[in-house]
DOZA-12102 format. One record per residue (C-alpha): residue number from 1; x, y, z. Coordinates in Angstrom, 3 decimals. Last residue first. Example, Ala and Ser with C-alpha at 12.3 -4.5 7.8 and 13.67 -1.06 7.14 Angstrom:
2
(atom 2, (13.670, -1.060, 7.140))
(atom 1, (12.300, -4.500, 7.800))
***
This chain:
249
(atom 249, (75.569, 17.221, 22.814))
(atom 248, (78.061, 14.574, 21.230))
(atom 247, (77.724, 10.998, 22.121))
(atom 246, (79.792, 9.272, 24.854))
(atom 245, (82.082, 6.556, 23.943))
(atom 244, (82.902, 4.313, 26.883))
(atom 243, (80.543, 1.837, 26.115))
(atom 242, (82.056, 1.505, 22.643))
(atom 241, (85.414, 0.979, 24.345))
(atom 240, (84.182, -1.765, 26.526))
(atom 239, (82.759, -3.437, 23.156))
(atom 238, (86.197, -2.912, 21.526))
(atom 237, (87.689, -4.898, 24.369))
(atom 236, (85.397, -7.258, 24.381))
(atom 235, (85.709, -8.110, 20.742))
(atom 234, (89.819, -8.134, 20.672))
(atom 233, (89.939, -10.761, 23.296))
(atom 232, (87.108, -12.985, 21.678))
(atom 231, (89.125, -13.093, 18.659))
(atom 230, (92.340, -13.937, 20.202))
(atom 229, (90.490, -16.265, 22.828))
(atom 228, (88.995, -17.838, 19.439))
(atom 227, (92.086, -17.817, 17.485))
(atom 226, (94.165, -19.581, 20.430))
(atom 225, (91.292, -22.143, 20.405))
(atom 224, (91.680, -22.764, 16.636))
(atom 223, (95.192, -22.963, 16.979))
(atom 222, (94.909, -25.886, 19.781))
(atom 221, (92.774, -27.790, 17.527))
(atom 220, (94.737, -27.371, 14.525))
(atom 219, (97.898, -28.481, 16.586))
(atom 218, (96.245, -31.348, 17.843))
(atom 217, (94.778, -32.616, 14.760))
(atom 216, (98.338, -32.089, 13.083))
(atom 215, (99.921, -34.562, 16.101))
(atom 214, (97.656, -37.055, 15.533))
(atom 213, (98.043, -37.190, 11.881))
(atom 212, (102.128, -37.281, 12.526))
(atom 211, (101.630, -39.829, 15.123))
(atom 210, (99.439, -42.059, 12.844))
(atom 209, (101.674, -41.731, 9.755))
(atom 208, (104.777, -42.395, 11.760))
(atom 207, (103.276, -45.616, 13.101))
(atom 206, (102.143, -46.495, 9.243))
(atom 205, (106.082, -46.059, 8.419))
(atom 204, (107.582, -47.835, 11.167))
(atom 203, (105.466, -50.948, 10.700))
(atom 202, (102.870, -51.155, 13.137))
(atom 201, (102.476, -53.425, 16.100))
(atom 200, (105.189, -51.553, 17.890))
(atom 199, (103.027, -51.051, 21.296))
(atom 198, (103.844, -47.485, 22.221))
(atom 197, (102.604, -46.708, 18.572))
(atom 196, (99.131, -47.799, 19.223))
(atom 195, (99.761, -46.436, 22.780))
(atom 194, (100.513, -42.961, 21.107))
(atom 193, (97.379, -42.718, 18.839))
(atom 192, (95.384, -43.497, 21.318))
(atom 191, (96.258, -40.911, 23.765))
(atom 190, (96.134, -38.173, 20.906))
(atom 189, (92.888, -39.446, 19.562))
(atom 188, (91.350, -38.526, 22.852))
(atom 187, (92.843, -35.151, 22.693))
(atom 186, (91.080, -34.766, 18.894))
(atom 185, (87.969, -36.197, 20.624))
(atom 184, (87.919, -33.627, 23.049))
(atom 183, (88.209, -30.741, 21.034))
(atom 182, (85.986, -32.144, 18.471))
(atom 181, (83.363, -31.966, 21.445))
(atom 180, (83.698, -28.126, 21.753))
(atom 179, (83.065, -26.426, 25.194))
(atom 178, (83.736, -22.836, 24.898))
(atom 177, (87.100, -21.538, 26.185))
(atom 176, (87.666, -19.667, 29.785))
(atom 175, (90.045, -16.741, 29.225))
(atom 174, (93.498, -17.439, 30.021))
(atom 173, (94.511, -16.724, 26.384))
(atom 172, (94.110, -12.952, 26.638))
(atom 171, (96.658, -12.709, 29.741))
(atom 170, (99.331, -13.194, 27.327))
(atom 169, (103.022, -13.465, 28.723))
(atom 168, (101.632, -16.248, 31.378))
(atom 167, (98.974, -17.670, 28.416))
(atom 166, (102.042, -18.732, 26.553))
(atom 165, (103.559, -21.014, 29.179))
(atom 164, (100.054, -22.361, 29.619))
(atom 163, (100.263, -22.747, 25.622))
(atom 162, (103.613, -24.566, 25.742))
(atom 161, (102.763, -26.755, 28.326))
(atom 160, (99.532, -27.935, 26.379))
(atom 159, (101.913, -28.314, 23.009))
(atom 158, (104.723, -30.159, 25.041))
(atom 157, (103.164, -33.638, 24.757))
(atom 156, (102.115, -33.639, 21.439))
(atom 155, (105.282, -32.004, 20.609))
(atom 154, (107.538, -34.692, 21.571))
(atom 153, (106.507, -36.519, 18.444))
(atom 152, (109.393, -34.147, 16.562))
(atom 151, (111.922, -35.778, 18.303))
(atom 150, (111.656, -38.995, 16.061))
(atom 149, (109.222, -42.011, 15.065))
(atom 148, (110.819, -44.403, 18.122))
(atom 147, (112.548, -42.312, 20.475))
(atom 146, (109.968, -39.648, 19.930))
(atom 145, (107.329, -42.546, 21.056))
(atom 144, (109.000, -42.555, 24.698))
(atom 143, (108.679, -39.035, 25.250))
(atom 142, (105.684, -38.558, 23.757))
(atom 141, (104.177, -41.316, 25.998))
(atom 140, (105.279, -39.062, 29.187))
(atom 139, (103.659, -35.754, 27.972))
(atom 138, (100.216, -37.507, 26.837))
(atom 137, (100.357, -38.943, 30.422))
(atom 136, (101.243, -35.653, 31.952))
(atom 135, (98.268, -33.877, 29.890))
(atom 134, (95.707, -36.337, 30.951))
(atom 133, (96.813, -35.867, 34.667))
(atom 132, (96.693, -32.204, 34.428))
(atom 131, (93.563, -32.338, 32.628))
(atom 130, (91.427, -34.648, 35.222))
(atom 129, (93.199, -32.548, 38.269))
(atom 128, (91.532, -29.416, 36.271))
(atom 127, (88.073, -31.157, 36.128))
(atom 126, (88.075, -32.321, 39.689))
(atom 125, (89.320, -29.018, 41.122))
(atom 124, (86.689, -27.163, 39.307))
(atom 123, (83.860, -29.690, 40.446))
(atom 122, (81.562, -32.618, 39.482))
(atom 121, (80.198, -34.101, 42.613))
(atom 120, (76.659, -35.104, 41.248))
(atom 119, (77.181, -38.559, 42.272))
(atom 118, (76.264, -39.744, 38.352))
(atom 117, (77.650, -36.514, 37.000))
(atom 116, (81.518, -36.984, 38.753))
(atom 115, (81.115, -40.890, 38.007))
(atom 114, (80.753, -40.135, 34.371))
(atom 113, (83.155, -37.860, 34.097))
(atom 112, (85.787, -40.156, 36.211))
(atom 111, (85.009, -43.061, 33.939))
(atom 110, (86.222, -42.066, 30.470))
(atom 109, (89.687, -41.097, 31.583))
(atom 108, (89.624, -44.531, 33.221))
(atom 107, (90.215, -45.779, 30.115))
(atom 106, (93.165, -43.909, 29.000))
(atom 105, (95.027, -44.657, 32.630))
(atom 104, (94.053, -48.738, 31.517))
(atom 103, (95.495, -48.402, 28.525))
(atom 102, (98.709, -46.637, 29.543))
(atom 101, (99.274, -49.618, 32.267))
(atom 100, (98.814, -51.532, 29.308))
(atom 99, (101.262, -49.942, 26.627))
(atom 98, (104.056, -49.681, 29.183))
(atom 97, (103.486, -53.328, 30.137))
(atom 96, (103.472, -54.678, 26.573))
(atom 95, (106.503, -52.244, 25.812))
(atom 94, (108.681, -53.374, 28.550))
(atom 93, (111.202, -50.863, 27.733))
(atom 92, (115.138, -51.425, 27.357))
(atom 91, (117.325, -48.695, 26.538))
(atom 90, (118.630, -48.594, 30.014))
(atom 89, (118.755, -45.077, 30.985))
(atom 88, (116.378, -43.431, 28.701))
(atom 87, (113.988, -46.225, 29.302))
(atom 86, (114.360, -45.912, 33.139))
(atom 85, (112.494, -42.660, 32.510))
(atom 84, (110.033, -44.408, 30.164))
(atom 83, (108.844, -47.228, 33.312))
(atom 82, (109.137, -44.436, 35.774))
(atom 81, (106.734, -42.189, 34.037))
(atom 80, (104.635, -44.888, 33.217))
(atom 79, (104.136, -45.968, 36.775))
(atom 78, (103.491, -42.679, 38.300))
(atom 77, (100.460, -42.379, 34.978))
(atom 76, (99.306, -45.651, 36.910))
(atom 75, (99.367, -43.458, 40.170))
(atom 74, (97.820, -40.611, 38.345))
(atom 73, (94.630, -42.744, 36.868))
(atom 72, (93.924, -44.124, 40.541))
(atom 71, (93.800, -40.507, 41.393))
(atom 70, (91.691, -39.830, 38.908))
(atom 69, (89.351, -42.541, 39.760))
(atom 68, (89.520, -41.126, 43.420))
(atom 67, (88.225, -37.653, 42.340))
(atom 66, (85.271, -39.111, 40.671))
(atom 65, (84.219, -40.671, 43.998))
(atom 64, (85.116, -37.419, 46.011))
(atom 63, (88.177, -35.606, 46.358))
(atom 62, (87.447, -34.598, 49.913))
(atom 61, (87.209, -31.712, 52.333))
(atom 60, (87.948, -28.914, 49.745))
(atom 59, (88.883, -25.718, 49.991))
(atom 58, (89.273, -25.134, 46.403))
(atom 57, (92.826, -23.657, 47.577))
(atom 56, (93.792, -26.186, 50.058))
(atom 55, (92.743, -28.643, 47.212))
(atom 54, (94.651, -27.165, 44.777))
(atom 53, (97.964, -26.740, 47.143))
(atom 52, (97.572, -30.544, 48.209))
(atom 51, (97.278, -31.604, 44.388))
(atom 50, (100.519, -29.712, 43.753))
(atom 49, (102.605, -31.104, 46.715))
(atom 48, (101.138, -34.700, 46.547))
(atom 47, (101.795, -34.997, 42.732))
(atom 46, (105.392, -33.322, 42.970))
(atom 45, (105.855, -36.140, 46.161))
(atom 44, (104.456, -38.828, 43.812))
(atom 43, (106.475, -37.978, 40.578))
(atom 42, (109.931, -37.800, 42.508))
(atom 41, (109.131, -41.410, 43.671))
(atom 40, (108.692, -42.830, 40.208))
(atom 39, (111.641, -40.784, 38.928))
(atom 38, (113.993, -42.305, 41.798))
(atom 37, (112.368, -45.666, 41.376))
(atom 36, (112.806, -45.434, 37.575))
(atom 35, (116.290, -44.547, 37.770))
(atom 34, (117.070, -47.645, 40.679))
(atom 33, (115.370, -50.085, 38.118))
(atom 32, (112.513, -51.402, 37.103))
(atom 31, (113.188, -55.303, 36.613))
(atom 30, (109.917, -56.024, 34.608))
(atom 29, (107.701, -58.031, 37.171))
(atom 28, (109.427, -57.511, 40.479))
(atom 27, (110.281, -53.538, 39.804))
(atom 26, (107.113, -53.333, 38.441))
(atom 25, (105.222, -54.887, 41.417))
(atom 24, (107.584, -52.507, 43.575))
(atom 23, (106.992, -49.154, 41.640))
(atom 22, (102.993, -49.914, 41.933))
(atom 21, (103.180, -50.745, 45.751))
(atom 20, (104.965, -47.123, 46.105))
(atom 19, (102.307, -45.227, 43.854))
(atom 18, (99.428, -47.013, 45.947))
(atom 17, (101.202, -45.563, 49.016))
(atom 16, (101.026, -42.127, 47.506))
(atom 15, (97.075, -42.758, 46.544))
(atom 14, (96.554, -44.014, 50.123))
(atom 13, (98.314, -40.733, 51.377))
(atom 12, (96.471, -38.496, 49.253))
(atom 11, (93.362, -40.040, 50.171))
(atom 10, (94.218, -39.528, 53.819))
(atom 9, (95.172, -35.420, 53.068))
(atom 8, (91.649, -35.434, 50.767))
(atom 7, (89.482, -36.943, 54.135))
(atom 6, (88.453, -40.246, 54.289))
(atom 5, (84.753, -41.036, 53.491))
(atom 4, (85.523, -41.826, 49.631))
(atom 3, (88.243, -44.469, 50.790))
(atom 2, (85.538, -46.196, 52.579))
(atom 1, (85.499, -46.797, 56.804))
***
């Protein structure tokens, strides 16, 4: 039986097994320590719990072909999480390994969408799963890059979560945003910039310039989204108010 024919719970179990296998491979290849193992296992458990809840809400029986590609990406992000967390304690990160894992995860980001379209299995669950994996990868990479260029780089990984937190207090920020290819391009640039900075192949001033440019573009993109949401909310409010006004007899 192929993995695509398994139910969602079985697919998630296979993903968890793959996560443990990746951690074991990293332990053998680059000496992943106990802290990295703890971080990787905690990540896998958190992913399982959140994905299980999302699958239940969506009433989905399977993740589908595209979801399995995203699940593979999520496993790679777990490996990156383990490496970066281990580095926080040991101060030694296998840069090449981290860069390869992150690069493969970014490349697969362009694959899952194509698979969803070609197989006709695009879904809200798959899109949300893909987005959250992207966001967490940027957070993990920004933690690593912050140690290279400065703590301000953390803003790249934190911006998505700050936006979500703000939407809890401002319901008008929860409205659906229009599809913008510029936003997708800016999001892709973040991963590329962080991976390039991670490799440490650029002189420090150039790495700072690259990451700061990416951050500025990300701030612009989020700022434009917030502005659009605010205007949309107020236009909708004014439209509702206009409909309730009755003409004088």
